[in-house]
N, C-alpha and C positions, 0 to 999 in steps of 0.2 A: 575831197570835203573825206571826211567816211566816220564813218559811223560809231558812236562811244561805245564799252558795253555797259555805261554804269547809264546811259541816257538810252531811253526808250525811244525811238525814229532824230528825226530831225531838223525839229523845233521850229517846221514855219508852215503856213497855208499859202494851200501857190490860188488865182482865177484870175479868168479871161472872160473873155466881153461873152455879154450872158447871147447878142446874138451869133455874131462872127463864130468862139470858140477856139478865140486867137488874140493876142496879146499878150502875150500870157507875163501874172506878176505876181509877186510873193506878197500877201496880204498879209501876213503879220507873220512876225521875230518870237519864237517865245525868248528870251534874256541868261544867257548863262547854254544855252543851246548851243550842241553843235557847228546848225547853221550861223547865230550869234557869231559866235567864236570866231569864222572866217569871213563875217561885215559884211553879212548877209544882210540887208535891212528893210523894212516897209515900202514898198514901194518899189521895189527895184525889179524892172524887167526882165525877163528871162528870154536871152537874142539862142543861146544855144544849151546841148545837152552832153556834155563828153564829143564835145565840136562836131556836134551835125547839127546847125542853124530849124530854129526850130522854131519860128517866125511866123510860118505860113500852113504850121502845121497845124492840127486839131487839138483840142484838147488832154481827150485820153488818149493821145497819141504821144504825146512828153510823156502824161507819164506811168506813161509802158515805159520809155527810156530812163524814166526817172531810176523803178521798181529797177529797173533792170541794172543799170547801176552800182545799185544798192544792196542786190543782189553780187557782184562786184564788188563786191567794197569799193568802189571808186569812183566817184561823181563828182564832175565839174559840169559846176556851173556857171551861161556868160553871163552878165548882168548887168544894162545900163542905171546909175541912177534919176 
């Protein structure tokens, strides 16, 4: 997934289990956003970011991986609905 110049951000809200800070998922997807256009949907569970398994990685570290992907202008999320 790549950002578009005409759109600020990816159009997703992320969340994790409050107690464990694991079980990362997409809480919401904005219609017509880059995330929506590649098929991401509300409640998709995030399993990986750019080839890194994030199932047992804390939420803050997952966000860092996503930000790094945005800086490099290459972000691949592995998800399951």
